[in-house]
N, C-alpha and C positions, 0 to 999 in steps of 0.2 A: 304629397309625391317629395317636395323641397325638405319638407321636415322629416322626412323618413330617411333620404338620405344626408340628410346634416347628422341624424342621427347616429347611422350607420360609419359616419366618418368618424364623429366622435367617440363610438365604441372602436373603431379602429385604433385611434390613436392614447387609448387611456392606457395608462401603466398597468402591466400586470402584476398583480399581488403577488408580493414572495415573502419569505421569510426563514429564518436560520434554524435548524435541525441540532440541539444540545443534548448531550446525554453522555452517562460514563458507563463503561463496562467493567462490571466486578466478578473475579473468580471468587467462586464458592469450591470451598475445601482446601486441601493441603498438595500441591504441586510435586511432582517426584522431584527427589534431589537433582541440578547438574551436575554433569560430569565433568570432571578435568579432563583439557583435550592434550593427553601427554603427547603425543605427535607433534606439537607446534615446538617443546623445549629441547626436542631431539634433531628440529631442524637448524643446522648451522645460522643461515640467514634470519631466520624467522625467530628463533626461540632468543636470539638479544635484543628483539623490537619488546620483550615483556621482561618486567623483574617480578611481578606475581604470577603464579598459577592460573593460569586460562580456562574459562569453563565454558560449555554450552550455554544456550541462551534461549530455551525453549520456552522458557515462562518469563515474564517481565515484570513484576507485581511490585506496583508503587504503593502511595498513601490509601489506606480504606480499602486494601485487596484491589486497588486498580489495576485492570488487567492492561498492558503496554501492546503495542503491535498488532492491535486487531483493528480488520479494514470492517467499516461502517459501511454501506452503502443502501440506495433504491432499488427494488428490483421493478422489473417488466418496462423499464424505459430501457430502449434499444433506437440505436442511431440519433441519438443527440449529442455525439461527441463535438468538442470545439477543442480536441487536441492538436490540431496542426495548426493552431494558434496561440496555445497555449505556454507556457514559460517551460524548459527541460525540465525535468526530474534527474537527480544527481545522485550516483551510487559510486563511493570511494574505495580503494582498497587500501587499506590502511592497518599497521599492524598485523598483515595479513589475516585480516579479516573484511567482508564485504561490509561495510556501514553506509545506509541503514539496514538491516537485515531483513526486516519486511516494509516496503512500501507499496504504494498504488501509483496507477497514472491510466491515463484515458489513451483509447483507439487513436493511432497517429500522431501521439505527444512522443517529442525526443526524450528518450531514455541515454545523459551521457553518463558512461563508466570513467572515473579517474583512477590514475595508480600513484597514491603518494607513498608508497613504498621502493627503497632501494633495492629491490629485488623483481626478477620476472614473475608475472603471472600469467596466465591466461583466461581468457573470459569465453565460458562454453555455456551458452543457453539452450534449456532443454523444454521448449514449448513442448505442449500434447494435443490443442488444439488445431484441427486443419488450416490452413493459411497463414499460420505463424510461422515464421522461418526459425530454423535453429543456426546459430553463430558461435564459430570455435576459432578463435582470434588470440595469438600471442600478445601480452603486453609488456614490453620493456620497461625497464623503471627510465624515467622522464620521458615517455613516450607522448604523443599528442592522447587527448582524451579519443574513447571508441564512443560512437552513436546509434543508437539501435530504435527501432520503430516497430510496432504491431499493429496487424490491422484488427484482429479478432478479439474480443472478449475472451480473458481467460485467467481464472483465479491460481495464485501461486505459482507464477509461472516461473521455473527455477533457472537460476544462474550461478553458477561453479567455476572451480577453478583445478584442473586436473592437477596442476603440478603441487599443490597444494589442498588434500581431499576434504579436509576439514573446512573448505571455505565455501559457506553458501550463501542468497541472499533469493528472496522471493518479491516477484512483482504482481500484484493483481492489476490485471488490465480491464478499464470500464469503458461500454460505449457510450457513458455519458459522464456531465462533470459533478454530479452529486454522490458525492462518497468523501470518507476522511480516513486518516489512520490514526488509533486513539496514542496520545502521549504515553509519557511515563506513568502517569497517575490514572490512566484509562478514560481521560478525557477528551471528546472530539466534538465538532461543529461543523455539518454543513451546510455552506452559504446559501444563501439567495434561493432557496428552493420554490417554485411556483407554488401558489394555494393549491391545495387537493389533499386527494386522499392516495396514500402508499402502503406498499410494504415495505419495509425496510428490515436490513438483516446483516447480523454480525458475524464474521469469520475469525477465526484465530486457526492457525496451524496444527494445533495439539487439543485444545479443548472443543473447537466448534469449525472443523473442515469442511461442511456441509452446511454451515450456516445457521446462527439462530433467529426465527424472523416474527415481527410481529408488526399491528398495523397500526397508522399513525396518518393525522390529520394536522395540514399544513395549514397555518392561517397568517395574517397578516404580521403578526407577533409571533409567528413563529412555533415549533413542537419541542416537547420533550421526549427523548428516547432512550431508556436505559435497560442495560439487560445485563442479567447475569448466567454465566455458563461455568460449568463443572470441571474441575480438573479432571485429567483421564490419565 
Protein backbone atom coordinates (compact mmCIF):
# COMPACT_ATOMS: atom_id res chain seq x y z
CA UNK A 1 0.00 0.00 0.00
CA UNK A 2 2.85 2.37 0.82
CA UNK A 3 4.43 1.62 -2.54
CA UNK A 4 1.20 2.41 -4.37
CA UNK A 5 0.77 5.60 -2.38
CA UNK A 6 4.35 6.63 -3.11
CA UNK A 7 3.88 5.95 -6.81
CA UNK A 8 0.71 8.01 -6.79
CA UNK A 9 2.50 10.93 -5.16
CA UNK A 10 5.36 10.67 -7.66
CA UNK A 11 2.96 10.57 -10.59
CA UNK A 12 1.17 13.63 -9.29
CA UNK A 13 4.42 15.58 -8.95
CA UNK A 14 6.02 14.59 -12.26
CA UNK A 15 6.10 17.50 -14.73
CA UNK A 16 3.65 17.34 -17.63
CA UNK A 17 5.55 16.99 -20.90
CA UNK A 18 5.04 19.96 -23.20
CA UNK A 19 6.50 21.21 -26.43
CA UNK A 20 6.21 24.09 -28.88
CA UNK A 21 4.21 23.96 -32.10
CA UNK A 22 6.00 25.81 -34.89
CA UNK A 23 5.05 26.31 -38.50
CA UNK A 24 4.32 28.62 -41.39
CA UNK A 25 1.21 29.71 -43.25
CA UNK A 26 1.78 30.08 -46.99
CA UNK A 27 -0.49 31.81 -49.46
CA UNK A 28 -1.16 29.98 -52.71
CA UNK A 29 -2.06 32.13 -55.69
CA UNK A 30 -2.10 35.86 -56.27
CA UNK A 31 -4.25 37.93 -53.93
CA UNK A 32 -6.42 40.69 -55.38
CA UNK A 33 -4.65 44.07 -55.47
CA UNK A 34 -5.08 46.25 -52.44
CA UNK A 35 -7.20 49.36 -53.00
CA UNK A 36 -6.17 52.90 -52.20
CA UNK A 37 -8.14 54.44 -49.34
CA UNK A 38 -8.84 57.77 -50.99
CA UNK A 39 -11.03 59.05 -48.17
CA UNK A 40 -8.06 59.26 -45.81
CA UNK A 41 -6.28 61.91 -47.88
CA UNK A 42 -9.52 63.89 -48.07
CA UNK A 43 -9.72 64.04 -44.27
CA UNK A 44 -8.22 67.32 -43.02
CA UNK A 45 -6.72 65.74 -39.91
CA UNK A 46 -5.77 62.24 -40.99
CA UNK A 47 -4.57 63.11 -44.48
CA UNK A 48 -1.65 65.15 -43.20
CA UNK A 49 -0.38 62.15 -41.20
CA UNK A 50 0.59 60.35 -44.44
CA UNK A 51 2.95 61.35 -47.24
CA UNK A 52 2.29 58.28 -49.42
CA UNK A 53 -0.96 56.78 -50.72
CA UNK A 54 -2.56 54.48 -48.14
CA UNK A 55 -4.03 51.13 -49.19
CA UNK A 56 -6.11 48.38 -47.65
CA UNK A 57 -4.20 45.57 -45.95
CA UNK A 58 -6.34 42.50 -46.54
CA UNK A 59 -3.38 40.34 -47.57
CA UNK A 60 0.04 40.94 -46.03
CA UNK A 61 2.44 38.58 -47.79
CA UNK A 62 6.10 38.24 -46.86
CA UNK A 63 9.09 36.09 -47.71
CA UNK A 64 8.37 32.91 -49.72
CA UNK A 65 4.65 33.77 -49.85
CA UNK A 66 4.32 33.67 -46.06
CA UNK A 67 0.93 35.01 -44.99
CA UNK A 68 0.91 37.43 -42.06
CA UNK A 69 -1.99 38.17 -39.72
CA UNK A 70 -3.26 34.58 -39.64
CA UNK A 71 -4.57 33.25 -36.33
CA UNK A 72 -3.40 29.69 -35.60
CA UNK A 73 -4.95 27.90 -32.63
CA UNK A 74 -5.87 24.54 -31.17
CA UNK A 75 -9.51 23.47 -31.43
CA UNK A 76 -11.63 21.57 -28.94
CA UNK A 77 -9.94 22.97 -25.83
CA UNK A 78 -12.23 25.18 -23.77
CA UNK A 79 -12.33 26.57 -20.28
CA UNK A 80 -8.54 26.63 -20.00
CA UNK A 81 -8.11 30.39 -20.20
CA UNK A 82 -5.35 32.05 -18.22
CA UNK A 83 -6.43 35.44 -19.51
CA UNK A 84 -7.11 36.98 -16.12
CA UNK A 85 -3.40 36.73 -15.24
CA UNK A 86 -1.99 37.29 -18.74
CA UNK A 87 -0.35 40.53 -19.83
CA UNK A 88 -2.68 42.85 -21.74
CA UNK A 89 -2.64 43.02 -25.50
CA UNK A 90 -2.32 46.51 -26.95
CA UNK A 91 -4.07 48.04 -29.94
CA UNK A 92 -2.97 51.53 -30.98
CA UNK A 93 -4.75 54.16 -33.05
CA UNK A 94 -1.89 55.64 -35.05
CA UNK A 95 -1.96 57.39 -38.39
CA UNK A 96 -5.74 56.96 -38.30
CA UNK A 97 -5.37 53.20 -38.39
CA UNK A 98 -5.69 50.47 -35.80
CA UNK A 99 -2.40 48.65 -35.22
CA UNK A 100 -2.19 45.70 -35.27
CA UNK A 101 -4.94 45.06 -37.79
CA UNK A 102 -5.37 41.44 -36.63
CA UNK A 103 -4.52 40.11 -33.18
CA UNK A 104 -5.74 37.56 -30.63
CA UNK A 105 -6.25 37.28 -26.90
CA UNK A 106 -7.75 34.99 -24.29
CA UNK A 107 -11.12 35.27 -22.63
CA UNK A 108 -10.72 37.50 -19.61
CA UNK A 109 -7.50 39.04 -20.93
CA UNK A 110 -7.33 42.82 -20.93
CA UNK A 111 -7.34 44.61 -24.29
CA UNK A 112 -5.76 48.06 -24.01
CA UNK A 113 -6.63 50.55 -26.76
CA UNK A 114 -4.37 53.60 -27.09
CA UNK A 115 -4.81 56.79 -29.07
CA UNK A 116 -1.44 57.99 -30.35
CA UNK A 117 -3.05 60.35 -32.86
CA UNK A 118 -3.61 64.09 -32.44
CA UNK A 119 -7.25 63.60 -33.43
CA UNK A 120 -10.51 62.33 -31.95
CA UNK A 121 -11.42 58.67 -32.57
CA UNK A 122 -14.16 56.50 -31.19
CA UNK A 123 -13.73 52.83 -30.32
CA UNK A 124 -16.75 50.82 -31.37
CA UNK A 125 -16.62 47.06 -30.87
CA UNK A 126 -19.13 44.82 -32.65
CA UNK A 127 -19.14 41.30 -31.17
CA UNK A 128 -21.62 38.77 -32.57
CA UNK A 129 -21.39 36.14 -29.83
CA UNK A 130 -23.98 36.33 -27.05
CA UNK A 131 -22.36 37.40 -23.81
CA UNK A 132 -19.70 39.59 -25.44
CA UNK A 133 -20.64 43.20 -24.82
CA UNK A 134 -20.47 45.92 -27.45
CA UNK A 135 -18.69 49.17 -26.59
CA UNK A 136 -18.87 52.55 -28.31
CA UNK A 137 -16.68 55.13 -26.60
CA UNK A 138 -15.13 58.43 -27.70
CA UNK A 139 -11.35 58.57 -27.47
CA UNK A 140 -9.88 62.06 -27.47
CA UNK A 141 -6.31 62.84 -28.41
CA UNK A 142 -4.16 62.46 -25.30
CA UNK A 143 -6.95 60.73 -23.39
CA UNK A 144 -6.24 57.74 -21.10
CA UNK A 145 -6.19 54.27 -22.61
CA UNK A 146 -9.45 52.36 -22.92
CA UNK A 147 -9.67 48.85 -21.47
CA UNK A 148 -11.87 45.96 -22.59
CA UNK A 149 -12.30 42.27 -21.80
CA UNK A 150 -14.44 39.56 -23.35
CA UNK A 151 -15.71 36.41 -21.69
CA UNK A 152 -16.70 34.31 -24.72
CA UNK A 153 -14.59 32.88 -27.54
CA UNK A 154 -15.18 34.68 -30.84
CA UNK A 155 -13.32 34.77 -34.15
CA UNK A 156 -12.45 38.16 -35.64
CA UNK A 157 -14.37 40.36 -33.22
CA UNK A 158 -14.54 43.71 -34.99
CA UNK A 159 -13.33 47.06 -33.66
CA UNK A 160 -14.04 50.14 -35.76
CA UNK A 161 -14.00 53.93 -35.63
CA UNK A 162 -17.23 55.66 -36.64
CA UNK A 163 -15.40 58.95 -37.08
CA UNK A 164 -13.03 57.43 -39.67
CA UNK A 165 -14.93 54.63 -41.45
CA UNK A 166 -11.82 53.00 -42.96
CA UNK A 167 -10.48 52.13 -39.51
CA UNK A 168 -10.91 48.48 -38.48
CA UNK A 169 -9.18 45.94 -36.27
CA UNK A 170 -10.05 42.31 -35.61
CA UNK A 171 -9.44 40.43 -32.36
CA UNK A 172 -9.92 36.67 -32.13
CA UNK A 173 -10.83 35.75 -28.54
CA UNK A 174 -9.72 32.25 -27.51
CA UNK A 175 -10.71 30.27 -24.41
CA UNK A 176 -7.18 28.90 -23.83
CA UNK A 177 -3.56 30.06 -24.26
CA UNK A 178 -2.63 27.79 -27.19
CA UNK A 179 -2.69 30.19 -30.13
CA UNK A 180 -0.51 32.56 -32.11
CA UNK A 181 -0.72 35.15 -34.89
CA UNK A 182 1.67 34.74 -37.81
CA UNK A 183 4.45 37.28 -38.24
CA UNK A 184 5.21 39.27 -41.40
CA UNK A 185 6.61 36.15 -43.12
CA UNK A 186 3.84 33.79 -42.05
CA UNK A 187 5.74 32.09 -39.20
CA UNK A 188 4.25 31.22 -35.83
CA UNK A 189 5.06 29.49 -32.55
CA UNK A 190 2.57 28.21 -29.97
CA UNK A 191 4.54 27.61 -26.80
CA UNK A 192 4.32 25.01 -24.04
CA UNK A 193 1.53 22.84 -25.41
CA UNK A 194 0.96 19.71 -23.27
CA UNK A 195 1.88 16.51 -25.09
CA UNK A 196 -1.06 14.93 -26.90
CA UNK A 197 -3.07 14.78 -30.10
CA UNK A 198 -4.91 17.87 -31.27
CA UNK A 199 -6.73 19.55 -34.12
CA UNK A 200 -5.05 22.80 -35.09
CA UNK A 201 -6.63 25.41 -37.32
CA UNK A 202 -5.44 28.47 -39.26
CA UNK A 203 -7.85 31.38 -39.76
CA UNK A 204 -7.33 34.30 -42.12
CA UNK A 205 -10.00 36.95 -42.59
CA UNK A 206 -10.00 36.71 -46.37
CA UNK A 207 -8.34 33.42 -47.34
CA UNK A 208 -9.57 31.11 -44.56
CA UNK A 209 -12.31 32.79 -42.54
CA UNK A 210 -13.75 29.47 -41.32
CA UNK A 211 -10.37 27.86 -40.76
CA UNK A 212 -8.12 25.24 -42.34
CA UNK A 213 -7.65 22.23 -40.03
CA UNK A 214 -5.08 19.51 -39.58
CA UNK A 215 -4.35 16.84 -36.98
CA UNK A 216 -1.06 16.93 -35.07
CA UNK A 217 0.62 15.17 -32.18
CA UNK A 218 2.69 17.21 -29.74
CA UNK A 219 5.58 15.42 -28.08
CA UNK A 220 8.31 16.60 -25.74
CA UNK A 221 10.25 17.94 -28.72
CA UNK A 222 7.19 19.78 -30.01
CA UNK A 223 5.43 19.50 -33.34
CA UNK A 224 5.41 21.05 -36.81
CA UNK A 225 2.27 22.37 -38.51
CA UNK A 226 2.49 24.11 -41.88
CA UNK A 227 -0.56 25.42 -43.74
CA UNK A 228 -1.30 26.47 -47.29
CA UNK A 229 -4.32 28.67 -47.94
CA UNK A 230 -5.59 29.92 -51.29
CA UNK A 231 -6.07 33.54 -52.22
CA UNK A 232 -9.71 34.49 -52.78
